[in-house]
C-alpha positions, 0 to 999 in steps of 0.5 A: 500500500502506497504511503499517504501524502498530505498534498497541497491543495485548494478547495473553497472550504479551505479558503473560507476556513483559513481567512476565518481562522488560520489556526483552524486550517492548521488543525484541519489539514496539518496538525491532524495529519497522521492522527489516525495512527495510535502511535501519533502524538497526542495533539495530532490524535485529538485534532484528528478526532475533533475534525470529525465532529459535525453538528446536527444540521450538518448530519441532516444535510449529509443524510439527505445527500447520501440517501439521494445519491445512493438511490440515484446510482441504483436507479433503473433506466425506466422512468418513474416518480420520486420514491417519496416514502422510501426516501423518507424511511431510509433517511430517517433510519440512517439519521437515527442510526447515526444519532445513536452512534454519537449518543453512545460514543461508539467512536470511543468504544471502537477507537474509530472516530472516522467511521462513527458519528461524533456530534458537536452537540454531544461532544461539547454540549448537552446532547440531542433532546427529543425536540431536536431529534423530531425537528431533524426528522421533520426537516428531512421529510420536508426536504424529500417532499420539496425534492418531489415538488421540484422540476429538477428533482422529478427530472432525476428520476425520468431522464436517461441515467447515462446523462448523469456525469457525476453523483455526489462523489464518495471516492476522494479521487472523483473530487480531485482535479489538477488545474494550472498545476494545482490540486483542486478539490470540489464535490458537486452534488450532481452534474447532469448533461442536457441534450444540447451538450451543456452541463448542469451543476446541482447543489441540493440545500436542506437549510434556509436560503442564503446569499450565494457566493458566486466565486464558490460556484465558479470553483465548481465550474472550474472543477467540472470544466477540468473534469469533463472538458466542457467550457465554462460558458456551457455550465449552469449552476442550480442551488435548490433549497428543497426544504424551503422549495426555492431554486436559484440559477447562476451562470458560473462565469460571473464569479470566475475572475474573483475565484481565480484571485482567491485561489492565487491569494490563498496559495501565496498565503499558505505557502508563505507559512509552510516550513517545507513547501515542496513536502507541504509541511507546516512545522511552525504552528505559530505561523497559523495564529488563532482568530481574535474573534473569540465568538467564532471559537464557540462553534469551532471543532478545535476549541478544546485544542486551542484552550478556548472553552471559557464561553459556552459552545454554540452550534454553527448555522449549517449554511455550508453543511455539504461543503464542510463535509466534503472538505472533511472527507478530502482532508 
């Protein structure tokens, strides 16, 4: 088995994390490296555990995406309606299983924080109560109903499956491209072709609508262009808020210049902090200072490592639940 390599890379989540708190990026992608090994230093093992934490909102989003992706991958060629009852039942079953894993601390019992759920609310707060669990199930049910009411949602179950170019990639290799010599990670929920040769990038959202970042959509566009060879001008991004039953359509070209500037700035800023650029080694934690905005620490997974436990923990809003999860997988 080949040795794992911590490759220098860009993703939109890494960009956002770094400019929110450089220390958070350090723990996420450098300080936690190798922490899966029982012989690793204690800080690395703790950082590896903490990077697996997710909020209940993130878990709801992951559950929706995972079940929908599985059923789309297995979809027969024959067109049919959206299997609402089956999706609801499967999503609820998956959600309850993962809630039990976290509540029972299975990650600790089996020594495997990567493959057993650890909820931020269980780790840093008082846990998930009955009302929170009921609301999580309700969001999933509303999201499935919204999917069935959405034209693109119905289309997923009627088009020829050969039009699916990418379905919520589970394999890390499928989230990676090399663009201008730089490794770039992205994880669109769905990429589907249209009869005219264009591609549609679908991003399902289970939360409330929020102002999209056009540069982030442009990064998705760059990824899809590199992966499938379709020009940016032939790509359309769709943000579909299934629970809220709203949809936004965006031309990915609009944010390309901003995205390129962001990538260039990030690459320069990170490499300036590395102690060995060629090996992507960050040997000096002080080059990645903690944020001065202490309120951000309340919702940070790494608050234990940074010794910032003086304020009560606060679950993040979850606007970027899918993006964060994909970054954790890529990390």
